N, C-alpha and C positions, 0 to 999 in steps of 0.2 A: 366710236370715237372718230372725229374728223381727221383727215390726213393733215400733216404739218409741213409747211415750207420750212426747210431746215438749213442751218449754216453748216455746223459740224454736229450731226445728230449723235448723241451718246450711244454706246453699245448697250445691249440689254444686260441687266445685272440683277443680282439678288442682294437682299439685306442692306440696301442703301438707305441713307438718312435723307429726309426731304422736309421742306417747309414752303409756305406761300407767303410772300411779302408783297403787298399791293397786287400788281398784275403779273408778278413773276413767280414761277415755280422753280425752286432751287433744289438740286439733288447733289449729294456728296457721297463718295466712297462706294462701299459694297464690294462684291466680287462678281466675276463673270458667271454666267449660268453654268451650273455644273461644278462651280468652285475650283476652276483651274488657275485663276489669276486674281490677285488682289488689286482693287482699283483705289486710287486716291484723288481722282479728279473732282472738280466742282463745275457743274453744268447748270445753266439757267435757261428757262423757256419763257419767252414773252407770250403770255396767254392771249393777248389781243392780236398779235401779228398773224399766226404764231411763228416764232423763230427761235432756234437754239443758239446759244453761244457758250463756248468754253471759257470759264474764268480762271481756271487753274488746271493744268494738264496732269497734276499729280505724279510728276516724274520721280519724286523722291521715293516712291514705292519700289522702283527698280533697284535701288540700293539697299532695300530692306526685304530680302526674299523670305525672311522668317516671319513676316506678318501673317497672322492667322486669318483664314479665309472669312469666317463669319463672326469675327470679333468686332466689337463696337469701338472704333477708333475715332469717330466723329459724332457730334450731336449739335443740334440747333437750340439756342436759348434766346427767345426774342428775335432780334435782328442780327445776332452774332452766331457764327459757326466756330465751334471749338474742335480742333483737330489734334489728336495726340499722336506724336511720332515717338514710338518707343525704341529702346535699344534692343539688341538681340536677346537680352535677358528679361525683356518685357518690363523694363524700368523706364521712367520718364527720361526722354532724351530732349524733346522740344514740345512745347504746347503752342500751336499757332492759332491766333484768334483773328478771324476775318469779320469785319463789321459791314453790314449792308445798309444802305439808306435809299430813300426815294429819289428819283431823278430831279424832282422839283427842288430838292435841297441844294443841289449844286447849281441848278439853273437860277435859283433865287440869288445865290452868291454872284453868279456871272452877270446878272442883269440889274442888281440892286444899285441904288444911288448911294454912294458912300460919301461921308463928309470929307472935305479936302484936308488931308493930313500932310504934314511936311514929309519929305523923303526919309528923314531920319526916324520918323515914327511909324513908317510902313513896314509890313512884312511883305517881301517881294519875291516872287518866282523870277529867276533870271532867264533871259532869252537865249543864252548860249548853251542850250541843251544839246547833248550828243544823241542824235536819233539814228538807230540802226534799223534793220529789217524787222526785228522782233523785240526791240528794247528802246527805252528812253532813259538816259542818264541826265539828271538835272540837279540844280542846286538853288538855294534860296538865301536871301539876305535878311537877317533879323533886324528888327528895329533897334536903334541905338539906345532908346529909352527903356530902362528896366530889363535889359537883356539878361542880366545876371539872375533874374527871377523866373526866367523861362525854364520850366521843368522838363518839357519834352515837346517835340513836334509831331504832328500827325499829317501824313500826305494822303490825299484822296484823289481817286481817278474815276471818271465816268466812262463806261464802256460804250460801244456802239449801240447796244440795246437800251442804254439809258440807265443801267444799274450803276450805282455809286458804291465803291468799296474802298476800304482802308488798306493801303499797300505798305505803309511804313509808320512805325512809331519809335521815337528815340531822340537822342540829343544831337545826332549828326545833322549837318546842314547840306548834305548831298546824298542822293540815293539813285540806284539803277534799277529800273523796273524791267523785268524780263517776261517772256511768254506772251508778248503782244502780237497782234495781227499785222502783217505787212500792209503798207499803203493805207493806213487807217488813222483818222484823227481821234485823239484822246484829249479830254478836258481835265486839267489838273488844278488843284489848289492845295495850299498848305495851311495848317492851323498851329499857332503857338499857344501852348497851355501853360499858364503861370502857376506858381506855387500856392496861390490862394484860390485856385479853381477858375479864375477868369481866363479869357482867351482872346486871341486876335486872329482873324482870317486874312489871308492874302486875297488879292483879286484872282479869279480863275483865268487860266491861259490855255489855248489850244496848242498841241504839239502833234506832229505828223510822223509816223514811222515811214521808213523808206520802202520802195517797191523791190 
């Protein structure tokens, strides 16, 4: 196997889950070799570069020392990663779903020619984001038309390797993304999903974390 140029190369592990989406190899979880520590991170390798990037450091595992070493707490299904976070009694505490998409999905949104909508009809990411060293807190303005029919919002982020992932789904109009790299540009867009299944995308905007 050829040697890799790495960003933050993941440590060797056993019993991890993995999948390939387009040009990306994505691995999740597992435990350190010898079974001394449970891992909950999500790592992606750009097979064309090649270069690693950490999408999620899995820090929640530190607060769950009872996690079994070789238990299956995560699995891939299509372009989604399902991560089970159990209570100390092995009961469901939280189910995290991470959705991956191809880079061209968000680039298409960024570069597409959209029809001229009035401000009141647009879903807008606001410019007054609070950018920290490893976080971006931002909010969006919903369209005034049919706002009461919006069932939820989905916030998407494009990482430096081009991987697009879903970082938030819910009814709030503000969210803080953590675990980001310092001095790095991220492209974000938000999607409003209506009660009849229709949806409206905002225009994508770049945000920069601090050094």
